[in-house]
C-alpha positions in Angstrom: -201.2 -63.9 101.0 -202.6 -60.3 102.3 -205.9 -59.6 102.7 -207.1 -56.5 101.2 -210.1 -54.4 101.9 -211.4 -54.7 98.7 -211.6 -58.7 99.5 -213.3 -57.2 103.2 -215.8 -55.6 101.4 -216.6 -57.9 98.6 -217.8 -59.7 101.6 -219.4 -56.5 103.0 -217.2 -57.0 105.8 -215.6 -54.5 108.1 -213.4 -54.5 111.2 -210.4 -56.4 113.0 -209.0 -59.0 111.4 -207.9 -61.6 114.1 -205.9 -64.5 113.5 -206.9 -67.8 114.0 -204.7 -71.0 115.4 -205.3 -74.5 113.7 -205.1 -76.1 110.4 -202.4 -74.4 108.4 -203.0 -71.2 110.4 -203.5 -69.5 107.9 -207.7 -68.2 108.6 -208.6 -65.3 110.5 -211.9 -63.9 112.0 -213.1 -60.6 110.9 -216.5 -60.1 113.0 -218.6 -63.0 112.7 -217.2 -64.4 109.8 -213.7 -66.3 108.9 -211.8 -66.1 105.9 -209.3 -68.7 104.6 -207.0 -68.2 101.7 -207.0 -70.9 98.8 -205.1 -72.2 96.4 -207.4 -74.4 93.8 -210.2 -71.8 93.2 -212.3 -73.9 90.4 -211.6 -76.8 93.2 -213.3 -74.6 95.9 -216.1 -73.1 94.8 -217.4 -76.4 93.7 -217.1 -77.5 96.9 -218.5 -74.6 98.5 -221.6 -75.1 96.7 -222.2 -78.5 97.9 -221.8 -77.5 101.4 -224.0 -73.9 100.5 -227.0 -76.7 100.1 -226.5 -78.8 102.4 -229.4 -78.3 105.3 -227.8 -80.2 108.5 -229.2 -82.1 111.0 -227.9 -83.2 114.2 -224.8 -81.5 113.5 -223.5 -77.8 112.4 -221.8 -76.5 109.4 -219.8 -73.5 109.2 -221.1 -72.0 105.7 -220.1 -70.2 103.2 -220.6 -66.7 102.3 -220.8 -65.4 98.9 -219.2 -62.6 97.4 -220.5 -59.3 95.4 -220.6 -61.0 92.4 -221.8 -64.0 93.8 -218.6 -66.3 94.1 -217.5 -68.1 97.1 -214.4 -67.2 96.3 -212.8 -63.6 95.7 -209.2 -62.6 94.9 -207.9 -66.3 95.7 -209.8 -65.8 99.8 -213.1 -67.8 100.7 -215.2 -66.8 103.7 -217.7 -68.3 105.9 -219.7 -68.1 108.5 -218.1 -68.1 112.5 -219.4 -70.3 114.8 -218.8 -71.5 118.0 -216.8 -74.1 119.1 -213.9 -75.5 121.0 -211.9 -78.4 119.4 -211.7 -81.2 122.2 -209.0 -84.5 121.8 -210.4 -88.0 121.7 -214.4 -88.0 122.1 -214.3 -90.7 119.0 -217.5 -92.0 119.7 -219.3 -88.6 119.4 -216.8 -87.8 116.0 -218.1 -91.1 114.4 -221.6 -90.4 115.2 -221.4 -86.9 113.3 -219.2 -88.1 110.6 -221.7 -90.4 109.6 -224.8 -87.7 109.8 -222.5 -85.8 107.5 -222.0 -88.1 105.5 -225.1 -89.3 105.0 -226.0 -86.1 104.0 -223.2 -85.7 101.1 -224.0 -89.2 99.5 -226.7 -87.4 97.3 -223.7 -85.6 95.7 -222.7 -86.6 92.1 -219.4 -86.9 92.9 -218.2 -87.6 88.5 -217.6 -84.3 88.1 -215.6 -83.6 91.9 -212.1 -80.9 90.7 -209.0 -82.8 90.9 -206.6 -81.3 92.5 -202.5 -81.3 93.1 -201.2 -80.7 97.1 -199.9 -82.7 99.7 -203.4 -84.3 100.4 -204.3 -85.6 97.3 -201.6 -86.7 96.0 -201.1 -89.0 99.5 -204.4 -90.0 99.3 -203.5 -91.5 95.1 -200.7 -93.2 97.0 -202.7 -95.0 99.5 -205.5 -96.1 97.2 -202.5 -97.1 94.8 -203.5 -94.8 92.3 -199.8 -93.0 92.2 -196.4 -94.5 92.6 -194.3 -93.4 95.4 -192.5 -90.5 94.5 -188.6 -91.4 93.6 -187.2 -88.3 95.5 -188.5 -89.8 98.8 -185.4 -91.2 100.9 -184.9 -95.1 100.1 -186.0 -95.9 103.9 -189.1 -94.0 103.8 -190.1 -95.8 100.8 -189.3 -99.3 102.4 -192.0 -98.4 104.9 -194.2 -97.2 103.3 -194.1 -100.1 100.5 -194.1 -102.3 103.5 -197.6 -101.4 104.6 -199.1 -101.3 100.8 -198.0 -104.6 100.6 -200.9 -105.3 103.3 -203.6 -103.9 101.0 -205.0 -105.2 97.2 -207.3 -103.1 95.3 -210.6 -104.5 95.7 -214.0 -104.2 93.2 -216.2 -102.9 94.1 -216.0 -99.8 96.4 -218.8 -97.7 97.4 -217.4 -94.8 96.8 -218.5 -90.8 97.5 -217.6 -87.3 98.8 -216.2 -87.5 102.3 -214.6 -85.4 104.7 -211.0 -86.7 105.2 -209.5 -84.9 108.0 -212.1 -84.9 110.6 -210.5 -85.7 114.2 -210.0 -81.9 114.7 -212.5 -80.3 112.4 -215.3 -81.6 114.0 -216.1 -78.8 117.7 -217.9 -79.0 120.5 -219.5 -76.2 122.3 -222.4 -77.1 125.2 -225.7 -76.0 123.9 -225.1 -76.8 120.3 -224.6 -79.5 118.1 -221.2 -80.5 117.3 -219.8 -78.2 114.4 -217.7 -79.6 111.3 -214.8 -76.8 110.0 -212.2 -77.2 107.5 -213.6 -79.7 104.8 -210.9 -81.5 103.0 -212.8 -83.6 100.2 -212.1 -87.4 99.0 -213.6 -89.8 96.8 -213.6 -92.6 98.7 -215.6 -95.3 101.0 -217.2 -93.6 103.9 -215.1 -96.5 105.9 -212.0 -94.5 105.1 -213.1 -91.0 105.9 -214.3 -93.1 109.0 -210.7 -95.0 109.7 -208.8 -92.1 109.0 -210.6 -90.0 112.3 -210.0 -92.9 114.1 -206.3 -93.0 113.1 -205.6 -89.2 113.8 -207.3 -88.9 117.4 -205.1 -92.1 118.2 -201.5 -91.0 116.6 -202.4 -87.1 117.4 -204.6 -86.7 120.3 -203.8 -89.4 122.6 -206.0 -92.0 122.2 -205.8 -95.1 122.8 -204.8 -97.5 119.9 -207.9 -100.2 121.1 -210.5 -97.7 120.5 -209.6 -98.5 116.8 -212.3 -101.1 118.0 -215.4 -98.6 118.0 -215.0 -99.4 113.7 -216.5 -102.8 113.0 -214.1 -105.7 113.4 -214.1 -106.6 109.7 -211.9 -107.2 106.4 -213.2 -103.8 104.6 -212.6 -101.6 107.8 -209.2 -103.4 108.4 -208.1 -102.1 104.9 -209.6 -98.7 105.7 -207.3 -98.7 108.6 -204.7 -99.6 107.0 -204.7 -97.0 104.1 -205.8 -94.2 106.5 -202.2 -95.2 108.0 -200.1 -95.1 104.5 -202.5 -91.9 103.7 -201.2 -90.1 106.3 -197.3 -91.4 105.7 -197.5 -91.0 102.5 -198.2 -86.8 103.2 -196.1 -87.0 106.0 -193.1 -87.7 103.5 -194.2 -85.6 100.9 -194.1 -82.5 103.4 -191.2 -83.4 105.4 -189.0 -83.0 101.9 -186.6 -85.4 102.5 -186.4 -85.1 106.1 -186.0 -88.4 107.3 -186.6 -87.5 111.4 -189.6 -85.6 110.9 -191.2 -88.6 108.7 -190.2 -91.0 111.7 -191.6 -89.1 114.1 -195.1 -89.4 112.4 -194.1 -92.8 111.6 -193.3 -94.2 115.3 -197.3 -92.3 115.9 -198.7 -94.2 113.7 -197.1 -97.7 114.0 -198.7 -99.0 116.6 -202.0 -99.1 114.7 -200.6 -100.7 111.7 -199.3 -103.3 114.9 -202.6 -103.6 116.0 -204.5 -104.6 113.0 -202.1 -107.0 111.7 
């Protein structure tokens, strides 16, 4: 999506447009701001209103910027203040601490008005929580793998749920002398323990942390269930994004399989 001068002016910005790496590689920096294209305007407006109101303690947030008409999205682009920080592999204990501080602040948000969306990650969450069947277009071998994992979990009531950030492993940035920075909010309505399980599993599968780092989470049945659902979530998303590419899916499965085996 092309970033027009009109969009820049709407956020009171001017200057060079510098592409940023990370995430979906769609964000750009202009001066002291970061702009990112969004697909679902209603979903993004609701989310950014929440972030705008939070007063972080013990961590930083990349706060959204309003456009000249008061909205947070202009012509498919959202804007946030640029904050200093670098991605860091591992550091799970620190990331869990930041996660718990952030989710403490999110606990007061009324999530009943959460706008549902239909991107691959939202679908992956619904599959992981047994709210949606596996798509029939998944290859048979992929369906068998995910179904074996689904057979290891069962829905229980009640779960304590709230809005959570479901992609924190690479979205907590560090800088000497500054509090850790949370970026790229990927929302879901789920237990906080699920968000923590995704964080730890992602660090193991994608960042080279030892599988034994799972032990940083409490050793109880709730966390074991959340770890399994985290693995299922990532594999469901991989299956969707792979679009029938079995080798691509298997590469992701091999990254997450040791976690499922470890808690077996």
